[in-house]
C-alpha positions in Angstrom: 80.0 136.6 101.4 80.8 133.0 101.8 81.2 131.2 105.0 84.7 129.4 105.7 84.1 125.8 106.7 85.0 125.2 110.4 88.2 123.0 110.8 87.6 120.1 112.9 90.6 118.9 114.9 90.6 115.2 115.6 92.6 115.6 118.5 90.2 118.0 120.1 86.9 116.3 119.2 87.2 112.7 117.7 83.3 112.2 117.9 82.6 115.3 115.6 85.7 114.4 113.1 84.3 110.9 112.7 80.7 112.2 112.2 82.1 114.6 109.5 83.8 111.5 107.9 80.5 109.7 107.8 78.7 112.8 106.3 81.4 113.3 103.8 81.2 109.6 102.7 77.5 109.9 102.1 77.8 113.0 100.3 80.6 111.5 98.1 78.5 108.3 97.5 75.5 110.4 96.4 77.5 112.7 93.9 79.2 109.5 92.5 75.7 107.8 92.0 74.3 111.0 90.5 77.3 111.5 88.2 77.4 107.7 87.0 73.6 107.8 86.3 74.1 110.9 84.1 77.0 109.4 82.4 75.0 106.1 81.6 72.3 108.2 80.3 74.4 110.0 77.9 75.8 106.6 76.6 79.2 106.5 78.4 80.8 103.0 78.6 81.9 101.3 81.8 85.6 101.7 80.6 85.0 105.6 80.3 83.3 105.7 83.7 86.1 103.7 85.3 88.8 105.7 84.0 87.2 108.8 85.2 86.8 107.5 88.7 90.2 105.9 88.6 89.2 102.3 89.2 89.1 99.3 87.0 86.0 98.5 84.8 85.2 95.4 86.8 85.3 97.4 90.2 83.4 100.3 88.8 80.5 97.7 87.3 80.5 95.7 90.4 79.9 98.6 92.6 77.7 100.8 90.5 76.0 98.3 87.9 72.8 98.8 90.0 72.2 102.2 88.6 71.9 100.8 85.1 68.1 100.9 85.6 68.2 104.6 85.5 69.8 104.2 82.1 66.8 102.8 80.7 64.5 105.6 82.1 
């Protein structure tokens, strides 16, 4: 049995809704960093990563190039 996520109504509880937005952003950032690190480890180009993320190569590289240290491990 799986639990259905609770729906948060910003009209009723804006504080909880905003806290949820922050938590989701953090989770998304963490997942993105892990996925990009793995893609780099597997030899993906910045063009491939950018295409998968739906951004330009320059935007992907600027935002995520700090992960390149993981590529060398």
